[in-house]
C-alpha positions as CSV (number, residue, x, y, z in Angstrom):
1,X,30.9,97.0,203.3
2,X,29.4,94.5,205.5
3,X,25.6,95.4,206.0
4,X,23.9,93.7,209.0
5,X,20.2,94.2,208.7
6,X,18.5,93.9,212.1
7,X,14.8,93.5,212.8
8,X,14.1,94.2,216.5
9,X,11.9,91.9,218.7
10,X,8.3,92.3,219.1
11,X,6.6,91.6,222.4
12,X,3.8,88.9,222.7
13,X,0.7,90.6,221.2
14,X,-2.5,89.8,219.6
15,X,-1.1,89.7,216.2
16,X,2.2,88.1,217.1
17,X,0.4,84.7,217.2
18,X,3.2,83.5,219.6
19,X,1.1,80.8,221.3
20,X,-0.4,79.6,218.0
21,X,2.9,79.4,216.2
22,X,4.1,76.7,218.6
23,X,1.5,74.3,217.2
24,X,3.2,74.4,213.7
25,X,6.9,74.8,215.2
26,X,7.4,78.3,213.6
27,X,9.1,81.2,215.3
28,X,7.3,84.2,213.6
29,X,4.4,84.9,211.4
30,X,6.2,86.7,208.4
31,X,9.8,87.9,207.6
32,X,10.6,91.7,207.7
33,X,9.7,92.6,204.1
34,X,10.9,96.2,204.5
35,X,14.5,95.1,205.4
36,X,14.6,92.4,202.7
37,X,13.5,95.0,200.2
38,X,16.2,97.4,201.5
39,X,18.6,94.5,201.1
40,X,17.9,94.5,197.3
41,X,18.4,98.2,197.1
42,X,21.9,98.2,198.8
43,X,24.9,97.7,196.5
44,X,25.0,94.2,195.1
45,X,28.8,94.0,196.1
46,X,28.0,94.5,199.8
47,X,28.0,91.2,201.9
48,X,24.6,91.2,203.7
49,X,23.3,89.4,206.7
50,X,19.8,89.5,208.2
51,X,19.1,89.1,211.9
52,X,15.3,88.9,212.6
53,X,15.5,88.9,216.3
54,X,11.9,87.3,216.4
55,X,13.6,84.2,214.9
56,X,17.1,84.3,216.4
57,X,19.3,86.3,218.7
58,X,21.6,89.0,217.7
59,X,25.1,87.8,218.6
60,X,28.5,89.5,219.3
61,X,29.7,87.6,216.1
62,X,27.1,89.4,214.0
63,X,28.3,92.8,215.3
64,X,31.9,92.0,215.0
65,X,31.2,91.1,211.4
66,X,29.3,94.4,210.6
67,X,30.4,97.7,209.4
68,X,26.9,99.1,209.3
69,X,23.7,98.0,211.0
70,X,20.5,98.9,209.3
71,X,17.5,98.9,211.8
72,X,13.9,99.0,210.9
73,X,11.1,99.3,213.4
74,X,7.5,100.3,214.5
75,X,6.4,101.7,217.7
76,X,5.7,98.4,219.2
77,X,9.5,97.4,218.9
78,X,10.6,100.6,220.7
79,X,11.9,98.7,223.7
80,X,14.0,96.2,221.7
81,X,15.2,99.0,219.3
82,X,16.7,100.8,222.3
83,X,18.8,97.7,223.2
84,X,19.9,96.9,219.8
85,X,21.2,100.4,219.2
86,X,23.1,100.3,222.5
87,X,24.7,97.0,221.5
88,X,25.6,98.4,218.1
89,X,27.3,101.3,219.5
90,X,29.1,99.3,222.3
91,X,30.5,97.4,219.4
92,X,31.5,100.3,217.4
93,X,29.1,99.7,214.6
94,X,27.5,102.5,212.8
95,X,23.6,102.6,213.1
96,X,21.4,103.4,210.0
97,X,17.7,103.6,211.1
98,X,14.4,103.9,209.1
99,X,10.7,102.8,209.4
100,X,7.7,104.1,211.0
101,X,9.1,104.5,214.6
102,X,12.1,106.6,213.6
103,X,10.0,108.6,211.1
104,X,7.8,109.7,214.0
105,X,10.2,109.6,217.0
106,X,13.8,110.3,215.6
107,X,14.5,112.8,218.4
108,X,14.3,109.9,220.9
109,X,17.4,108.0,219.3
110,X,20.3,110.2,219.7
111,X,23.0,107.4,219.1
112,X,21.8,106.8,215.7
113,X,24.2,107.8,213.2
114,X,21.9,108.1,210.2
115,X,18.2,108.4,209.7
116,X,17.2,107.2,206.3
117,X,13.4,107.9,206.4
118,X,10.2,107.7,204.3
119,X,10.4,105.5,201.2
120,X,13.6,103.6,200.9
121,X,13.4,103.7,197.0
122,X,14.0,107.5,197.2
123,X,16.1,108.1,200.4
124,X,18.5,105.2,200.3
125,X,20.1,105.9,197.0
126,X,20.7,109.6,198.1
127,X,22.4,108.1,201.3
128,X,24.4,105.7,199.5
129,X,25.8,108.4,197.1
130,X,26.9,110.6,199.9
131,X,28.4,107.8,201.8
132,X,30.6,106.9,198.8
133,X,31.7,110.4,198.7
134,X,32.5,110.3,202.5
135,X,30.0,112.9,203.4
136,X,26.7,111.1,204.6
137,X,24.3,113.4,206.3
138,X,22.5,112.5,209.5
139,X,18.9,112.7,208.2
140,X,17.5,111.9,204.8
141,X,13.8,112.3,204.3
142,X,11.5,113.3,201.5
143,X,7.9,114.4,201.1
144,X,7.8,112.7,197.7
145,X,6.3,109.1,197.1
146,X,8.1,106.5,195.2
147,X,7.1,104.8,192.0
148,X,6.7,101.2,193.1
149,X,7.5,100.1,189.5
150,X,11.2,100.6,190.5
151,X,10.9,98.5,193.6
152,X,13.2,95.4,193.4
153,X,12.3,91.9,194.4
154,X,13.1,91.4,198.2
155,X,16.2,89.4,198.8
156,X,14.5,86.4,200.1
157,X,17.7,84.2,200.4
158,X,18.7,86.3,203.5
159,X,15.5,85.0,205.4
160,X,15.5,81.6,207.1
161,X,12.2,80.9,205.4
162,X,11.5,77.6,207.5
163,X,11.2,79.6,210.6
164,X,8.1,81.6,209.2
165,X,4.5,80.5,209.0
166,X,3.9,83.0,205.9
167,X,5.6,85.0,203.3
168,X,4.6,88.4,202.3
169,X,4.7,90.8,199.2
170,X,3.5,94.3,198.8
171,X,1.3,95.4,195.9
172,X,0.4,99.0,196.7
173,X,1.0,101.8,199.1
174,X,-1.5,104.6,200.0
175,X,-5.4,104.7,200.7
176,X,-8.1,107.0,199.2
177,X,-9.7,107.4,202.7
178,X,-9.0,109.7,205.4
179,X,-9.6,108.2,208.8
180,X,-8.7,110.6,211.5
181,X,-6.8,108.0,213.6
182,X,-4.8,106.4,210.7
183,X,-1.2,107.2,209.8
184,X,-1.2,105.3,206.6
185,X,-2.1,108.3,204.5
186,X,0.5,110.6,206.4
187,X,3.3,107.9,205.5
188,X,2.1,106.9,202.0
189,X,-0.4,109.4,200.8
190,X,-4.1,109.1,199.5
191,X,-3.4,108.1,195.8
192,X,-2.7,104.4,195.8
193,X,0.5,103.6,194.0
194,X,1.0,100.1,192.7
195,X,3.4,97.7,191.3
196,X,2.8,96.2,187.8
197,X,1.0,92.7,187.9
198,X,4.3,91.3,186.3
199,X,6.3,92.5,189.3
200,X,4.0,90.7,191.7
201,X,4.0,87.4,189.7
202,X,7.9,87.6,189.5
203,X,7.9,88.1,193.3
204,X,5.6,85.1,193.9
205,X,7.6,83.1,191.1
206,X,10.8,83.8,193.3
207,X,9.3,82.4,196.3
208,X,8.0,79.5,194.5
209,X,11.4,78.9,192.9
210,X,12.7,78.7,196.6
211,X,10.2,75.9,197.4
212,X,7.7,78.1,199.1
213,X,4.1,76.6,199.2
214,X,1.5,78.2,201.6
215,X,0.1,81.4,202.7
216,X,1.4,84.7,201.5
217,X,0.3,88.0,203.0
218,X,-0.3,91.0,200.7
219,X,0.7,93.6,203.4
220,X,-1.2,96.5,201.6
221,X,-3.0,98.7,204.0
222,X,-6.0,98.7,201.4
223,X,-5.5,96.3,198.5
224,X,-8.5,97.6,196.8
225,X,-7.5,101.4,196.9
226,X,-7.4,101.2,193.1
227,X,-10.1,98.7,192.3
228,X,-10.0,99.2,188.5
229,X,-6.3,98.2,188.2
230,X,-6.8,95.3,190.7
231,X,-9.6,93.9,188.6
232,X,-8.2,94.4,185.2
233,X,-4.6,93.7,185.7
234,X,-3.3,92.1,189.1
235,X,-6.1,89.6,189.8
236,X,-6.3,88.1,186.1
237,X,-2.5,87.8,186.3
238,X,-2.7,85.9,189.5
239,X,-5.6,83.6,188.3
240,X,-3.4,82.7,185.3
241,X,-0.4,82.1,187.6
242,X,-2.3,80.0,189.9
243,X,-3.1,77.6,186.9
244,X,0.5,77.1,186.2
245,X,1.8,77.3,189.9
246,X,-0.8,76.2,192.2
247,X,-0.2,75.9,196.0
248,X,-0.2,79.5,197.3
249,X,-3.1,81.2,199.0
250,X,-3.3,84.9,200.0
251,X,-4.7,87.2,202.5
252,X,-4.8,90.9,202.8
253,X,-6.4,94.1,204.2
254,X,-9.1,96.2,202.5
255,X,-12.0,98.6,203.2
256,X,-15.5,97.4,203.7
257,X,-16.7,98.5,200.3
258,X,-15.2,95.4,199.1
259,X,-18.6,93.8,199.9
260,X,-20.3,96.0,197.5
261,X,-18.5,94.5,194.5
262,X,-19.5,90.8,193.8
263,X,-17.3,90.6,190.8
264,X,-14.2,91.9,192.7
265,X,-14.8,89.4,195.5
266,X,-15.2,86.4,193.0
267,X,-11.9,87.4,191.2
268,X,-9.9,87.6,194.5
269,X,-11.3,84.3,195.6
270,X,-10.4,82.7,192.2
271,X,-7.0,84.3,192.4
272,X,-6.3,82.5,195.7
273,X,-7.4,85.1,198.5
274,X,-9.2,83.5,201.4
275,X,-9.0,86.1,204.2
276,X,-9.2,89.8,204.5
277,X,-8.8,92.1,207.5
278,X,-11.5,95.0,207.6
279,X,-11.4,98.0,209.7
280,X,-14.9,98.0,211.1
281,X,-14.0,100.2,214.1
282,X,-17.6,100.8,215.6
283,X,-21.2,100.2,215.0
284,X,-21.8,103.7,216.4
285,X,-22.7,106.2,213.4
286,X,-21.7,109.2,215.6
287,X,-18.2,107.7,216.2
288,X,-17.8,106.8,212.5
289,X,-18.6,110.5,211.6
290,X,-16.3,111.7,214.2
291,X,-13.4,109.8,212.9
292,X,-14.2,110.4,209.3
293,X,-14.7,106.7,208.5
294,X,-17.5,107.7,206.1
295,X,-17.0,104.4,204.1
296,X,-18.5,102.6,207.0
297,X,-21.5,104.9,207.5
298,X,-25.0,104.1,206.6
299,X,-24.3,100.4,205.9
300,X,-25.5,97.3,207.5
301,X,-22.0,96.0,208.4
302,X,-23.1,92.6,209.7
303,X,-24.6,91.9,206.3
304,X,-21.4,93.2,204.5
305,X,-19.4,90.8,206.6
306,X,-21.7,87.9,205.7
307,X,-21.6,88.8,202.1
308,X,-17.6,88.5,202.3
309,X,-18.0,85.2,204.1
310,X,-20.4,83.7,201.7
311,X,-17.9,84.7,198.8
312,X,-15.1,82.8,200.5
313,X,-13.2,85.6,202.3
314,X,-13.0,85.2,205.9
315,X,-13.3,88.6,207.6
316,X,-10.9,89.6,210.5
317,X,-12.0,92.8,212.1
318,X,-10.6,95.9,213.8
319,X,-12.6,97.5,216.4
320,X,-12.0,100.8,218.6
321,X,-13.6,102.1,221.7
322,X,-12.8,105.5,223.2
323,X,-14.2,107.9,220.6
324,X,-15.5,111.2,222.0
325,X,-18.9,110.1,220.7
326,X,-18.9,106.9,222.7
327,X,-21.1,106.3,225.6
328,X,-21.0,103.4,228.1
329,X,-23.5,101.5,226.0
330,X,-20.8,101.0,223.2
331,X,-19.2,98.1,225.1
332,X,-22.2,95.8,225.0
333,X,-22.9,97.0,221.3
334,X,-19.4,95.9,220.3
335,X,-20.0,92.6,221.8
336,X,-23.2,92.1,220.3
337,X,-21.8,93.1,216.7
338,X,-18.9,90.8,216.9
339,X,-20.9,87.8,217.9
340,X,-23.6,88.4,215.4
341,X,-21.2,89.0,212.6
342,X,-19.2,85.8,213.1
343,X,-15.9,87.8,212.9
344,X,-13.7,85.2,214.7
345,X,-10.5,87.2,214.9
346,X,-11.7,90.6,216.4
347,X,-9.0,93.0,217.2
348,X,-10.4,95.4,219.8
349,X,-8.3,98.3,221.1
350,X,-8.6,101.6,222.9
351,X,-8.5,104.6,220.6
352,X,-4.8,105.9,220.1
353,X,-3.4,108.8,218.3
354,X,-0.3,107.9,216.2
355,X,2.1,110.8,215.4
356,X,1.4,112.3,211.9
357,X,-2.3,111.7,212.1
358,X,-5.1,114.4,212.3
359,X,-6.3,113.0,215.5
360,X,-2.8,113.4,217.1
361,X,-2.9,117.1,215.8
362,X,-6.3,117.8,217.0
363,X,-5.7,116.2,220.6
364,X,-2.4,118.1,220.9
365,X,-4.3,121.4,220.2
366,X,-6.9,120.4,222.8
367,X,-4.2,119.5,225.4
368,X,-5.5,115.9,225.4
369,X,-2.4,114.1,224.2
370,X,-0.2,111.9,226.6
371,X,3.1,110.0,226.0
372,X,3.8,108.3,222.7
373,X,1.6,105.3,222.2
374,X,2.8,101.9,223.0
375,X,2.2,100.5,219.5
376,X,0.1,97.7,220.7
377,X,-3.6,98.2,219.7
378,X,-4.7,95.6,222.1
379,X,-2.8,96.2,225.6
380,X,-5.5,98.2,227.2
381,X,-3.6,101.5,226.9
382,X,-4.2,104.7,225.2
383,X,-2.1,108.0,224.6
384,X,-5.0,110.3,224.8
385,X,-7.3,111.7,227.4
386,X,-10.7,110.5,226.6
387,X,-13.9,112.2,227.2
388,X,-15.3,109.1,228.9
389,X,-14.2,108.3,232.4
390,X,-10.9,106.6,231.9
391,X,-11.6,104.0,234.5
392,X,-15.1,103.3,232.9
393,X,-13.4,103.1,229.5
394,X,-10.7,100.6,230.6
395,X,-13.3,98.4,232.5
396,X,-15.5,98.4,229.6
397,X,-12.7,97.4,227.1
398,X,-11.7,94.6,229.4
399,X,-15.3,93.5,229.6
400,X,-15.4,93.2,225.9
401,X,-12.3,91.2,225.3
402,X,-13.1,88.9,228.3
403,X,-16.6,88.3,226.8
404,X,-15.6,87.6,223.2
405,X,-12.7,85.5,223.9
406,X,-14.4,83.3,226.7
407,X,-14.6,79.8,225.0
408,X,-18.4,79.7,224.7
409,X,-18.4,83.1,222.8
410,X,-15.5,82.4,220.8
411,X,-16.5,79.0,219.6
412,X,-20.0,80.2,218.9
413,X,-18.5,82.7,216.5
414,X,-16.3,80.0,214.7
415,X,-19.7,78.0,214.1
416,X,-21.3,81.3,212.8
417,X,-18.6,81.8,210.4
418,X,-18.4,78.2,209.2
419,X,-22.2,78.1,208.6
420,X,-21.7,81.0,206.2
421,X,-18.3,80.5,204.6
422,X,-17.7,79.2,201.2
423,X,-14.7,77.2,200.9
424,X,-12.1,78.9,198.7
425,X,-11.2,77.6,195.2
426,X,-7.4,77.7,195.7
427,X,-6.1,75.5,198.5
428,X,-2.5,75.3,199.8
429,X,-1.1,72.0,200.6
430,X,-0.8,71.2,204.2
431,X,2.9,70.4,205.3
432,X,3.7,67.9,208.1
433,X,3.8,70.5,210.8
434,X,0.2,71.6,209.8
435,X,-0.9,68.0,210.0
436,X,0.7,67.5,213.3
437,X,-1.1,70.6,214.6
438,X,-4.3,68.7,214.8
439,X,-2.7,66.1,217.2
440,X,-0.9,68.9,219.2
441,X,-4.2,70.8,219.6
442,X,-6.0,67.7,220.6
443,X,-3.6,67.3,223.5
444,X,-3.1,70.9,224.4
445,X,-6.8,72.2,223.8
446,X,-8.8,69.0,223.9
447,X,-7.3,67.6,227.1
448,X,-5.5,70.2,229.1
449,X,-7.4,73.3,227.9
450,X,-10.1,75.1,229.8
451,X,-11.9,75.2,226.4
452,X,-11.9,71.3,225.8
453,X,-15.5,70.9,225.9
454,X,-16.1,73.7,223.3
455,X,-13.1,72.3,221.3
456,X,-14.6,68.8,220.8
457,X,-18.1,70.1,220.2
458,X,-16.8,72.2,217.4
459,X,-14.7,69.4,215.8
460,X,-17.6,66.9,216.0
461,X,-20.1,69.6,214.7
462,X,-17.7,70.5,211.7
463,X,-17.1,66.8,211.0
464,X,-20.8,66.2,210.4
465,X,-21.9,69.5,209.0
466,X,-18.9,71.0,207.2
467,X,-16.2,68.4,206.9
468,X,-14.4,70.2,204.1
469,X,-13.8,73.1,206.5
470,X,-12.2,70.8,209.2
471,X,-8.7,72.1,208.8
472,X,-10.1,75.7,209.3
473,X,-12.0,74.7,212.4
474,X,-8.6,73.3,213.9
475,X,-6.8,76.5,213.0
476,X,-9.4,78.9,214.4
477,X,-9.3,76.8,217.7
478,X,-5.6,77.3,217.9
479,X,-6.0,80.9,217.3
480,X,-8.5,81.2,220.0
481,X,-5.9,79.6,222.5
482,X,-3.5,82.3,221.5
483,X,-5.9,85.1,221.9
484,X,-7.0,83.9,225.4
485,X,-3.5,83.5,226.5
486,X,-2.7,87.1,225.5
487,X,-5.6,88.5,227.3
488,X,-5.2,86.5,230.3
489,X,-1.6,87.8,230.7
490,X,-2.6,91.3,230.1
491,X,-5.7,91.1,232.3
492,X,-5.6,88.3,235.0
493,X,-8.9,87.8,236.4
494,X,-9.3,89.7,239.5
495,X,-6.6,92.1,238.9
496,X,-6.9,96.0,239.1
497,X,-7.4,98.0,236.0
498,X,-4.0,99.0,234.4
499,X,-3.0,102.6,234.8
């Protein structure tokens, strides 16, 4: 059975880093970990081929070769998913679909032959057993959660690793918190489940054995969901592994209570972590209570961010406007918080209600739910009817992103970060493309770009004040170029508010 694993295309977004990847000659940030793990679950004797459409096109030859097409996807890939399914059906290839998009919206994809949903470790074996007997059902789903100690090592050999900026692994699923707008717990539960430390070391060793040196993204929605196990098992194992196999650095996502644990932060940095995404959401206490983000309440979150920076963990932040508790003052408050905290990569979005969340259920009962959300947290759209005037909300949102990604504001935040940041203990080697990125940025940003004055000021300032952080200053300059391009495309200056 020839299995064609297809990952549909993402549009250009905040997190696509499309414009930044050009500086290092890469096509995508990370490979599709879910499909690579699925490939390892499928029968060993099946020939397998991966087509990540963010890296290369899906061709007629691929479809002629395939017996089954396995498609994974998120809401953001909805448009590409539709085209892929149509191409498969035209070619006579049976389609098996799974992932968050299909879990929440399978009724919108009538041409799919089989939906294999929820956690693949549980539902894929059921599908394969029925398929072998000639009686595969259309829908496979489960309310149970998988034991991650049974999850196999992703089939990395299927991915064209040279096309990606980073690799990725997963240690845990689930989150102990209960944020109203978040679908993580709906998909993976509240009790964090983890792999053994040995499994993660084996996955990293497999990447190292294939020649990978560089950044690895731990895709966990909250790496510190089980702090005790992290501190006593995984991090010590990573520290020991780094001594024998140096050359990889890590980043991940976590909740803000990470800043309360100096020991945990120190262990993470020693293990190779240098960056962490934190869901800040809002400085407004009323909105934090409204969305049940109690872990962020009654804190000095600016100081929390600074504490992580001083530990050697660069904070990337998520922010939301459009809560029922928000007043028009929230827009300037968000700008002030972002600038003061030194969060350079600040993802700001309008509140959206993903299917399966408590927010989605509440707004449906209240008659305030619109069409399915776009899946892009930063495109200025929302699938809810807010209490604030919608035009005011959209204008305020655009005001935030235009302000914080204007060159002056952005480069000011970079300097704020670099003043506080402690250089990590583990350093990944710079390959040729990363070294050439300096020269490409000097041309694109330092000569052609609107930000050229701020760019040279930053590099000169860093050279004298924090020379060891010079590569980081260049990288953040390139990120800023990407963010500005995204927002300029979404909201050209002088254009009407999107509706």
